[in-house]
N, C-alpha and C positions, 0 to 999 in steps of 0.2 A: 469081545463082549458086546452083547446085543442090548440095545436100549429099548425100553418100552415106548410105545407111541407117546405116552404122556411125558416121559423123560425127554424124548426127542423134541417135543414141542417146547419144553422148558429150556433146553439147550439152544434151540433155534431162537426162542424169544429172548433169552439172555444175550445171545450173540447179536440179535438185532438191537437190543438196548445198548450193548457195549458199542456197536458200530455207530448207532445214533449219537451216543455220548461222545465218542471220538470225533465224529463228523461235526458235532456242535463245537467241541473244544478246539479243534484244529482247523476247521474251515469256516463255519458259520460265525462264531464269536469274533475271530479276527477280522472277517469281512465286515461285520456290523460295526466294530470299533473303527475300522478304517473309514467306513462311510461317515461316521460321526465326525472324525477328524477332518475329512474332506468337506463336510457341511460347514464346519467352523471356518475352514480356510476359504470357502466360497463366500461366507458372510463377511469375513474380514476383507476379502478382495472386492466385494461389492461396496463396502464402506470406503475403501481406498479409491475405487472408481468414482464414487459420488464426490469425494474430496477433490479428486483430480478434475472432475467436471467443473466444480466450483472455482478451483484455481484457474482453470482454463478460461472461464467466463471473466474472472477478475483480470487475468492477463490480457484478454482481448479488449476489455474496457480501458485498461491502462494504456494499451498500445494505441487505441483510438485517441485517447487524450494526448498522448505523445505525438501522434501524427498531426493532430490539430495544432498543437504548439509549434511543431516544426514548420507547418504550413504558414502559421502566422509569423514566425520568425523569419522565414525565407521571403515573405512579402514585405517585411519592414525594410525601410531604406538602409542601404549598406553603410551609409555615413551617419546613422543614428548614434547620438552620444547622450547617455543618460544625464551626465553632468549639465550639458547645455540645455537639455529638455527641462530639467528641474529648475534651472536658473531662469529660463524663459517663462515657465509656468509661474514661478514666484513673482516675476516682474508683472505679468498679466494679472495676477491675483492681488497685487499691492503689498506683497510680503518681502520684496527684494531688500528693502532697508532694514528689515528685522532679522535677516540672516546674519548670524555671527560667524559661522564657518560652514564650508562644504568640503568634506574629505573623500576623495574618490579612492577606490581600491578595486583590484581585479584578482580573481582566483580562477583556477581551471579545475572544476570538480570532476570532469570526465574528459575523455578523448574527443567527445563530440561537441561539448559546450564550453563556453567561457562565461563566467558570472562577473558582472560588473556592478559595483554597488557604490552608493554615495551616502555618507553619514552627514546629516544636516543638524545644525543647532539653530533654532529660531527663538528669539526672545521678544517678549512684550506683545504677543498676539492674542486676539480674543478667541473664544471657543468657536465662534461662527467662522472666523477666518481660517482657523486650523482645520475645521471639518471640511470647508470648501476646498482647501488645498489638498488635503488627504483624499477627498473624493475624486478630484481631478486626476490625481496620481493613479489611484486604483482603477478608475474607469477609462483610463487612456488605452488606446489600441496597441500600445507598445509592450504589453505583458510586464508591467511594473508591479512589484510586490513590496509592501511595507513589511520589513523583517522585524524591526524592533521599534518600540515607541515608548518614550518616557516623558510624561507630562507632569510639570510641577507648577503650582500657582506662585506668582510673584509675592514676595512678602510685603512689598510696598503697595501693591494694588492687586487684590485677590481676583479681580476681573480679568487680569492679564496673565498669560501663561508663558512659561519657558519650556520649550519642547526640544527634545533630541530624538531623532529617529533615523532609521537606515532604510533606504530604498534600493532594491536590486532588480536586475533583469538579466536575461541570458542572451548570448550571441552564439550562432552556429559557427563552428570552427571550420 
């Protein structure tokens, strides 16, 4: 059966449309969908990369702080004792007679450090005396930290304070 030229053109045109449709459905559409998926994955990976860079910067800053602390701890005298230091500081500050007790304790929070702390109870001190003593503790070169602080005014004299606080420091193991 012979097709007229017009019919041949319609068959060829229909074939081209069908081929184009099949090409779109089985090649082009899946490729475009895959590209969209990959674009989303790239965006997610870029966000993760930014987060990783932020974490890396935080880690480096923390590592620098840790290195500084380690350097300060290694420069500290090997025989440094927090109990003796606090007692001597209280004597020099005129608070030795106001100390009710000093309770030392030691913990090992990691395999690299040992934490030594002293809980002190001081009674009948003025706010000025307390501030001076706490300032000397915090500003000492021995990396001392005041962990807890409880201040209560005396009932007999509101100008005097009863204070309980804990001071700690770390030692390299």
